[in-house]
N, C-alpha and C positions, 0 to 999 in steps of 0.2 A: 294456606298460601305462604310461600317463603318470603319473609320481609326483605331479604337481601337480593331477591331475584332482579329487581330493577337496577341495582348497583352492578351486579355481575353482567347483566345484559348490556348496560352502558359501557362497562369495561371491555367486554368482548367486541363491541362495535368500534370502540376507540382503538383497540389493539389491531383489529383486522383491517384498519384503513390507515392511510398516511404512510409515513416512513418507518414506523416502529418495526413491523415484521421484517422489512429489508435490513434494518439496523441489527436486529437480533440474529437474523440469518448470517449476516456478515460477521458478527461476533463469534457465532458457533463455528463457522468455517475457518476463521482466523485462528481461534484457539486450538482447533483440531490440528491444523498445520503447524502451530507453534509447539504443541506438546507431543506430537508424533516422534520427533527426534529425541525428546526427553525420555521416552519409553524405549525407543530403539537402541539407544546407546547402552542400555542395560542387557540387551540381547545379542548385539552384533559387535564385531571388532571395530576399532577406529578406521581401519582400511575399508571395511564394508560401508561404514557411515560416510566416508569420503566419496565412495562410488555412488552411494545413495544421493548425496548432495549434488554431485555432478549430474547425475541422471535427471533429477527433478529441476535443476537449474535450466537444462536444455528442454525439458518437457514444457516448462512454463514459458520458455522463450519461443516455442513453436508458433504460437498464435501471432506474435509480433513478427517473426521472421517470414511467415507465410503471408503476412499482410491481411489475414482473415479477421483481425480484431474489429476493424471499422465496420465491415458488413454485418458482423455479429451484433454490435451495439447500435447500429443504425435503426434497429426496430423502434427505438424511442423517438426517432425523428419521423419515420414513415407511418407510425401508428395513427397519427392525426390526419393523414392524407385521405382524400376521398377513396382512392384505390389502395388503401393501406395494406390490406392482406396480400394483394398482388405484388406490391413492392417488397414486402417482407418475404414472400415466397422466393422472389428473385434474389434478394439479399442472402437468403439461406443457400440458394444454388451457388451464388458467387463465393460465399465462405467455404462451401464444400469443394468447389472447383479449385480455389486457391490452396486449400489444404491438400488436395490430391496432387496438384502440380508440385508443391513443396515436398510431398511424400515421394513422388517419382524422382525428383532431383536428388533427394536424400538417399534413396535406394541406389541410384546410379553411382553416387560418390560415397557410399557407406563405408567402404574400406578406409578411404582417406580420412573421413570424419571420425571414425572410431579411433584411429591412431592419434588424431589431433586432440580429442577430448578425453583421452585415457579410459575408454570403455572398450569392451570386446565388440566384435562386429555383431554378434547375436544381441547384445544389450542395445547397440545402436539401432538395429532394425526394429526391435521391440519399442524403443523410444519413438522412432519415426511413426510407426503404426498407431501407437497410443496418442501421440501428439496430434496426429491428423484427425482423430476422433473428437478432440476437445471443442473446437469452434462449432461444428454442426450439432453436436450433442447438447450444447448449452443454449441453443436457439429457442427451444420451446419454453424454457423457464423464463428467459428474458422477455419473450412475447407476452407471457402471462402477467409479468410485472408491469410492462408497458401498457397492457390493456386495462390495468387497474386492479388486477387480482393480486393484491399485495400480500395475501396470505398463502395462496396455493403456489404462486411463483417462487418465492423464497423457500417454501417448504420442499418444492421439487429439487432445488439446488442443495439445500442443507441436508436432506435425506440421503442423497448420494455422497455428500461429504462424510457423513457419519458412517455410511456403508463402506466407503473407501478406507477410512481411518481404522475401523474395526477389522476389516479384512487384512490390511497391511500388518497390523499388530499381531493378529492370529497367525498369519503366514510366517512372520519373523519368529514368534514364540515356538511354533510347532516344528519348523524346519531349520531355523538358524541359517537360512540361505537368502542372501540379498536378492537373487534373481527371482525368487518366488514372490517377493513383494512387488516387483515390477510387473509380473504376470497378473497378479491380483488387481493392480492399478489399471492395467489395460482391459481386463475383463469388466471392471466397474464401468469404464467409459464406453465399452462396447454395448453393455446393457442399457446405459443411459442414452446412447445414440439410437438404438433400436426402438426404445420406448418413445423418444422424442419424434422419431420418424412415424411410428404408428399413430401417436396422438396428433401429430401435425397433419397426417393424411385424413384422420377422422374428422378434424376440425376444418378441413379444406384449406389449411394454412400452407400446406405443401402440395404442389400439383406437378404434373408432367409437362405442363406448358412452358415454353420459353419465348419471351418477348425481348428481342435484341435491343429495341429502343430503351426498355426499362433497365436492361443490364448495363447499357451505356450510361444512362442517367445515374445509376447506383455507383458505377465506377468513378464518374466525375466527382460525385459527392464524397466518396470514401477515400479516394487516392491520397489527397493531402493529409487527411486524418491518419491514415495508415502509415504514411511516411513519417509524420511527426511522432506518432506512437513508437515506431521502430527506432528512430533516433533518440527519443527520450529513454527508451528501454536500454539502449547501448550506453547512454550516459549514466544511467542508474546502476547498471550491472557490469560495466566494462572491466572492473577489477576481477569479478568472479569469472567472467568469460575468458579473460586473459590467463589468470592464475590456474584455471582448471587444466590448462595445457602445460604449465611450467612446474606445478607442484605435484608431488606424489599424492595418491588418494588419501593417505593418512594425514599428511600436512594440510591438504585441502580441507579435511574434516575439521582440524583445529581452526583453520582460518574461517570457514563458513559458520562454525558454532560461535565464533567471536562476533560475527556480523549478525547479532541477535535481532530478530524481528519482534517488536512489541506491538501487537494489534491495537490496543487502546490508543496508542499515540497516533497511529494512522487514522483511526476512526475519529479522534478528536479533531484533527485538521480537516478531514472530509466533512464532518458535521458542521463546523463553522463555515466552511467554504460553501456548502449547499444552501445555508441561510444567507450568506453574503451575496452570492451571485445574482439572484432575482432582485435583491435590493439595489445593487449597483446598476443593473440593467434599467430599472425603473427610474433611478436618479439620472442616468445618462439621457434617457428619452425626455426627461423634464428639464434637461440642461442644468442640473444642479451639480456642477463639477466639484466645487469645494466639499459638498456633502459626501460625494463619492470618496474623496481622499480621506475624510474623517472617518467614514465607515470602514475603509481599509485599515486605518490606524487602530480602530477599536477591535477589529478582528485579530490583528497581530497581538494586541494586548491580551485578548482572551485565550489565544493559542499558547502564548508564552507563559501564562499563569501556571499551567500544569507542565508544559514542555521543559522549562528550565529546571525545576526541581527533579523531574524524571531523568534528565541528562546528568545532573549532578549525582543523583542516586546510582545510576548505571556505572558511572566512573568510579566513585568511592567504594561501592559495594561489588565491584566487578568480580573479585575472587569468590566470595560466597555465592554469588548468583550463578557463576559457571559451575562451581562445585555442587550446588544444590540441583541445578537443572541437568547437568551432563556428567556428573561424578568427577573425582579428582584425576581421572585419566586425561581430561581436557583442560588442564590448567594452563597449557600453552596458548589457549584461546584468549587469556586475560588481556594481553597488550592490544589485541585486535578489537576487543569489546570497548576498551577505553578510547580508542581512536574512532571507532564506528559510532559510538554514542553521540559524538559531536555532529554527525550527519542529521540527527533528529532536529537540530536547531534550524536547519534549512526549511522545515515545515512551518516555522513561525511566520515566514513571509510568503503568502499566496501570490506569487509574482505574476501569474498570468490571468488573474481574475478581471482586472481592468480591461485587458485585451479581449478576453472572451465576452465580457459584458457589452463591449462596444462593437463587437463583430469583427475585430481585427485579428482573426486567427492566423493569418499569413505571417504576422509578426512572430508568433510562437514557433512556427516552422523555421523562420529565418534564424531565430536564436539557436535552435538545435542544429541547424545546418552549419553554423559557425563553430559552436562549442564542441559538438560530439567528435568531429575528426581530430581536433586538437587534444581532446581528452584521450581518444584512442591511441594516438601517437605517444603522448606523454606517459600514460599508464603502462602501455606495452613495454616501452623502453625501461621504465622504472622497475617493472616486474622482472624483466630479463636480467638487468644489471645490478639492481639494488635490493631486490627482495620484496616479499609480500607486504610488510609493514609500510614500506615506502610507497608501494602501489596503492594501498588503501588510503594513506594520507593524501596523495594526489587526487584520488577519486572524490574524497570528501571536499577538498578545496574546489574542484571543478563543479560540484553540486551547488556551491554558493554563488557561482558566477551568474547563472540565470536570475537569481534572486535580486542581485544588485542591478542587473540590467533591467529587470522588471520594475524596480523602484524608480529608475531613471525614466522609463517609459510612462509609468503611472504619474510621475511628477509632471511630465509634459502634457498629459491628458487632463489632469485635474487643476493645473496651475499652482499647486502647492510645491514647496521645496522638498527635497528628499528628507531633510531633518524634520519638517512639519508632518511628513507621512509616518514617521517612526515614533512610537510611544516610549521615548528614551527614559523619561522619569519613572514610568511603571517598570520598565525592564531593569533599570538601575536598582530600584528598591527591591525587586524580586531577587536579583543577583546578590545584593548585599545581605538580604535575609538568609539566602542559601549558604553564602560564605560563612556567616556567623555559625549556622547550624553545623556545617561541615567541620569547622574547627572544633566545635563542642564534641561531636561524635568521635572524631579522631583522637581527642584528648582522653576520652573514655575507653578507647580501644585496648590499652594495656591491662585494663581491669578484667578482661574476659579471657577464658582459657583458649577458645578457638574463635576464628573469624565468623563461623556460622552462628555461634551463640551471640557474638557481638552484633551480627546482622539482625537476628530475630529480636534482640533486646532493644537496639537503638533505632532501627528503621521505623517502627511505629511512632517512637518519640520524635523522630525527625519530621514525620508527616504531621503529627499533632502540633509540634512547635511551629511549623511553617504556616499552617492554617490559622493557628492562634495569633501569631504575629500579624498576619495579613488582616485578620478580623479586627485587631486592635487599631491598626492603621486606618482601616475603613471607618471604624467608629469615631476615631479622632478627626478624620477628614470631614465627616458629617457634622460633628460638633463645631468645627471651625466655620463650615459653610453656614450653619444655623446662626452662629454668632455674628458673622458678616451680614446676614440678612436682617438680624435684629438691629444691628448698628445702623444699617442703611435705612431701615424703616423709622428708626428714631430720628435720624437726620431729616427725613422727609417730613416728620411731624413738626 
């Protein structure tokens, strides 16, 4: 008998349940999408990379623009209902219908769209067909996760992400033709759609029945969420959407490479928020308002702990990072990375968690209804008359506005002042530590022949130094608390 069998059985049970499979699948998908351009820049020209970035910007926007996102993710709401399968069936039909309507409108105006986004009409049509497949093809995997099959559901998604990534790389390597990569992407999602349809019919998740009443219910539930999602997407991507029209594909490639997506930073914020949300909801129902504010404060401290050094690192090491990931052809991306890195600071404040925990989701829609049009006007004007760097700077500034608005709202709900909601002491200590380390590594920079050698030599020291200083402060703080307790106990005696 294998003495390690109980351990591995327990480990398998632990891994196949809870959030871990979803987390790992998310990591796999994120890193595939992160490193795809890293490999493609070594096979395709900067102009082709610009076209690639424009194409996939609008591919990923299709779910938001078609409003099919809310019906897709409504499976997590409907799975608990008595007639859950029937609602999910109709949610799938609604997502498919919305995608088809968006596809039809896109085909009708494909000539105008292609001119507007700097793609050929053939590329635009391929984009529309591929984009229309994404929401309905993703339904079955989301259903499995919602049903509690947290291993097979994420596996369904991540398997196709791997298939897609490998297919695109092979297509680029063998043909050196950007259009072939788009065809491979479309074929991947066509296969995923057909497989989802077959499995959905087999599980009787998808039927040919249509219940108008249920379709109406789903529309009423999903419409506000879809609208808020669309506005939020515009606020997040307004610079990209605008500049894709004003910049040449080559210049857009430099810009988009500078707007570097770092998956662990997104996952850090998401992980903390997922733990925070149920805690806030519980405290709200127990009328523990002050505790809600303190929980929000602690979450901001936890996110900032890694987010601040990550932002500092992206700014100071921007040149070697761009050179390492995308080669020295993309050094023009450096100024964009330095500005874009500041946008990660917005993730420190989970501004809408109090509103979501208290059921006031209309407040979130209200915020985006006000901010998104202002952002659209300002960024479009800036892109047209002042250039890409100015447009990016404004985009980052606008991303901070909902955060401060959210703090004001949270202050009203919890009864704490805005200053009481912010872990200013922790942030200040974190920032001071990073400033000292930044000065140190910059002082050492002239000692190295190239910036890449400087990066590989000092970046690990930067991390070790940061965690060491933090640990020393933590030990010192515990000693002080222990001393105060001893003094207090002595006085009591």
